[in-house]
LOKOL-145589 format. One record per residue (C-alpha): residue in one letter; x, y, z. Coordinates in Angstrom, 1 decimal, decimal comma. Last residue first. Example, Ala and Ser with C-alpha at 12.3 -4.5 7.8 and 13.67 -1.06 7.14 Angstrom:
<pts>
S/13,7/-1,1/7,1
A/12,3/-4,5/7,8
</pts>
This chain:
<pts>
V/-53,9/37,4/32,5
Y/-51,9/34,2/32,1
R/-50,2/32,5/35,0
T/-46,6/31,6/35,6
I/-44,9/34,4/33,9
Q/-41,2/34,0/34,7
P/-39,5/37,0/36,3
F/-37,7/39,7/34,2
R/-35,7/41,9/36,7
R/-35,2/39,1/39,2
L/-34,0/36,8/36,3
L/-31,7/39,5/35,0
K/-30,1/40,0/38,5
N/-29,7/36,2/38,9
V/-28,0/36,0/35,5
K/-25,6/38,9/36,4
S/-24,7/37,1/39,7
S/-24,2/33,8/37,9
P/-21,6/35,2/35,5
L/-22,7/35,5/31,9
N/-21,3/33,0/29,5
G/-19,2/33,6/26,4
R/-16,4/31,2/27,3
S/-14,0/34,0/28,1
S/-16,5/35,5/30,5
L/-19,1/38,0/29,3
T/-19,7/41,3/31,2
D/-18,3/43,3/28,1
E/-17,5/46,2/30,4
N/-15,8/43,9/32,8
Q/-13,6/42,6/30,0
N/-12,5/46,1/29,0
K/-11,6/46,8/32,7
R/-9,5/43,6/32,8
E/-7,7/44,4/29,6
K/-6,8/47,9/30,9
E/-5,5/46,4/34,2
A/-3,4/43,8/32,2
K/-1,8/46,6/30,1
A/-1,1/48,7/33,2
V/0,5/45,7/34,9
C/2,7/44,9/31,9
D/3,8/48,5/31,6
Y/4,7/48,5/35,3
F/6,8/45,3/34,9
M/8,6/46,7/31,9
R/9,4/49,9/33,7
I/10,8/48,0/36,7
E/12,9/45,8/34,4
E/14,3/48,9/32,7
A/15,0/50,8/35,9
C/16,9/47,8/37,4
P/20,3/49,6/37,8
A/18,8/52,5/39,7
D/16,4/50,6/41,9
N/18,9/49,1/44,4
F/17,8/45,9/46,1
D/21,3/44,6/46,5
N/22,0/44,6/42,8
Q/21,7/40,9/42,0
K/18,6/40,6/44,3
W/17,0/43,6/42,6
C/17,6/42,1/39,2
A/16,1/38,8/40,3
M/13,1/40,7/41,6
M/12,5/42,5/38,3
V/12,9/39,3/36,3
S/10,4/37,6/38,6
M/7,9/40,4/38,2
E/8,2/40,4/34,4
T/7,6/36,7/34,4
S/4,6/37,0/36,7
C/3,0/39,7/34,6
T/-0,5/38,2/34,8
A/-1,5/35,4/37,2
E/-3,9/32,9/35,7
T/-7,6/33,4/36,0
P/-9,6/31,5/38,5
Q/-12,8/30,1/37,1
E/-15,7/32,2/38,2
R/-17,3/31,0/41,3
R/-20,7/29,6/41,0
N/-23,9/31,0/42,6
A/-26,6/28,6/41,7
V/-29,3/30,0/39,3
K/-32,4/31,9/40,1
D/-36,2/31,9/39,5
A/-35,9/28,8/37,3
L/-36,6/29,0/33,6
A/-39,6/27,2/32,2
L/-40,3/24,0/30,4
P/-42,6/22,3/32,9
R/-41,1/19,3/34,6
P/-40,7/15,6/33,6
P/-40,7/16,5/29,9
R/-43,0/14,5/27,7
L/-41,7/12,7/24,7
A/-44,5/11,1/22,8
P/-43,8/7,5/21,7
P/-43,2/6,9/18,0
R/-46,4/6,4/16,1
K/-47,0/3,2/14,2
K/-47,5/3,2/10,4
N/-44,6/0,7/9,9
R/-42,0/3,3/10,7
W/-42,0/2,7/14,5
Q/-39,7/-0,4/14,2
G/-37,1/1,7/12,4
S/-34,0/0,8/14,4
V/-33,8/4,3/15,9
W/-37,3/4,1/17,4
R/-36,8/0,5/18,7
T/-33,5/1,4/20,4
V/-35,0/4,6/21,8
W/-38,1/2,6/23,1
A/-35,8/0,2/25,0
P/-34,2/3,0/27,1
Y/-30,5/3,7/26,2
A/-27,5/2,2/27,9
P/-24,3/4,0/26,8
A/-21,8/1,9/25,0
A/-18,9/0,6/27,1
M/-15,4/1,9/26,9
</pts>
């Protein structure tokens, strides 16, 4: 793996050539430091399917019993309990509005940026 290529002034600054009473170069941003008016709409990362094992156990039981519900009552109850638990967790996550990584979704960010626009001029 090759070392990253830095500009020449970074190498001189790190090596100490600027310490002999010379000033290091001023870092100027290429654009003004301000937030944009909106962010790109990104899809949320797909979440993995919930209750898939319970569903497969329930369907296997149905197949063994010619799709009769009576002998598979326990498997059906376990599947519905799992679905209710997953739905409850999904509602709690929506109330928090933060993804699992701690970021706001792009739709919420755009809504906040519209509500609180950047001040581009002083009064």
